C-alpha positions in Angstrom: 18.3 164.9 50.8 15.6 162.6 49.7 16.6 162.9 46.0 19.9 161.0 46.4 18.5 157.5 47.2 15.5 157.9 44.7 17.8 159.2 42.0 19.5 155.8 42.0 16.2 154.4 40.5 16.3 156.7 37.5 16.8 155.0 34.2 15.9 155.7 30.6 12.6 154.3 29.6 11.3 154.2 26.1 7.8 155.5 25.5 5.2 152.8 26.1 3.1 153.7 23.1 4.7 153.9 19.7 2.1 156.0 17.9 0.1 157.9 20.5 -1.5 160.2 17.9 -3.4 157.2 16.5 -5.3 156.7 19.8 -8.5 158.5 20.8 -10.1 158.8 24.3 -11.5 155.5 25.3 -9.2 153.4 23.1 -7.4 150.5 24.6 -3.7 151.4 24.8 -1.3 148.8 23.1 0.4 147.9 26.4 -0.1 144.1 26.5 -2.6 144.2 29.3 -0.6 146.6 31.5 -1.9 149.8 33.0 -0.6 152.9 31.1 0.6 155.6 33.5 0.8 159.1 32.0 3.0 161.6 33.9 4.2 165.2 33.5 7.6 165.0 31.9 8.4 168.6 33.0 7.9 167.6 36.7 10.9 166.2 38.5 9.0 164.8 41.4 6.6 163.1 38.8 9.6 161.5 37.1 10.9 160.3 40.5 7.4 158.8 41.3 7.5 157.1 37.9 10.9 155.6 38.7 9.7 154.4 42.1 6.6 152.7 40.6 8.8 151.2 37.9 11.2 149.7 40.5 8.2 148.4 42.5 6.8 146.7 39.3 9.7 144.3 39.2 10.2 143.5 35.5 7.6 145.9 34.1 4.9 143.3 34.0 2.0 145.4 35.3 2.7 149.0 34.4 3.7 150.9 31.3 4.8 154.6 31.4 4.6 157.5 29.0 4.7 161.3 29.1 1.4 163.2 29.1 2.7 165.5 26.3 2.8 162.6 23.9 -1.0 161.9 24.4 -2.3 165.5 24.3 -4.0 164.9 20.9 -4.9 161.2 21.6 -6.0 159.5 24.8 -6.2 162.8 26.7 -7.8 164.9 23.9 -10.6 167.0 25.3 -9.1 167.3 28.8 -8.0 171.0 29.5 -4.2 171.4 29.7 -4.3 172.5 33.4 -6.2 169.3 34.3 -4.0 167.2 32.1 -0.8 168.4 33.6 -1.9 168.5 37.2 -2.7 164.8 37.6 -1.3 161.4 37.2 -3.5 159.6 34.6 -4.0 155.8 34.3 -5.4 154.2 31.2 -6.7 150.7 31.9 -6.3 147.9 29.3 -10.0 148.4 28.4 -9.5 152.1 27.7 -11.0 153.4 30.9 -9.2 156.6 32.2 -8.7 157.4 35.9 -6.9 160.5 37.1 -5.5 161.9 40.3 -5.8 159.9 43.5 -8.0 157.3 41.8 -5.3 156.7 39.2 -2.6 156.4 41.9 -4.8 153.9 43.9 -5.3 151.8 40.8 -1.6 151.8 40.1 -0.8 150.7 43.6 -3.4 147.9 43.4 -1.7 146.5 40.3 1.7 146.3 42.0 3.1 143.3 43.9 1.8 143.6 47.5 -0.1 146.8 46.7 -3.6 145.6 47.1 -3.9 146.1 50.9 -2.6 149.6 50.7 -5.0 150.4 47.7 -7.9 148.9 49.6 -7.2 151.1 52.6 -7.0 154.2 50.3 -10.2 153.2 48.5 -12.0 152.9 51.9 -10.9 156.5 52.6 -11.0 157.8 49.0 -12.1 161.3 50.0 -9.1 161.7 52.3 -6.8 160.2 49.6 -8.3 162.6 47.0 -7.9 165.6 49.3 -4.3 164.6 50.1 -3.5 164.2 46.4 -5.0 167.6 45.6 -3.0 169.2 48.4 0.2 167.6 47.1 -0.5 168.9 43.5 -1.0 172.4 44.8 2.2 172.2 46.8 4.4 170.0 44.7 6.7 173.0 43.8 7.9 173.6 47.3 7.9 169.9 48.1 10.1 169.3 45.0 12.5 172.1 45.8 12.7 171.3 49.5 13.4 167.6 48.9 15.7 168.1 45.9 13.3 166.0 43.7 12.7 168.9 41.3 15.8 167.8 39.4 15.7 164.6 37.4 18.0 163.7 34.5 15.1 163.2 32.1 13.1 166.3 33.2 12.1 168.4 30.2 11.0 172.0 31.2 9.4 172.5 27.8 6.6 170.1 29.0 5.7 172.5 31.8 2.3 173.6 30.4 0.7 174.0 33.8 0.9 176.7 36.4 4.6 177.8 36.4 4.4 178.5 40.2 4.4 174.8 40.8 7.7 174.0 39.2 10.4 176.6 38.5 13.3 175.7 36.2 16.3 174.6 38.2 19.5 173.7 36.4 20.5 170.1 36.7 23.7 169.5 38.7 26.8 168.6 36.6 27.2 164.8 36.2 
């Protein structure tokens, strides 16, 4: 299963922002110039994606990570819950917000060696966006089929989006 090699990347990460409630949409996140990636903490495949991006960002110099739920009343205030939890959000150091495929492309561009891949995706942004939306609609069966639904840090209480996407699956015993 795909989950086994990826699970090796899992590690505890402290939240990137100490007091997210103090931030408002458009505020610059206190991440020392790094992009702030906001992910669904109730989504196993999202956590595995976070771990993969963190491993690619050798040393954590370009990306900071936090759970969407911590920013509901701050940086993501005003975005409906279904939109909030069905996308990967990236907050730039200047406070600009990108979501979905655009956010993933910006994340890839920030990583070592990622610019050529990001440039290709930007050239075909409609295709990238369509692919991202397809993935979001189907991430439940993709997660279950690949074994990526389970992640040691997955918190099912954060599943505020369509429950058909991610059913609760017990974690295997350690």
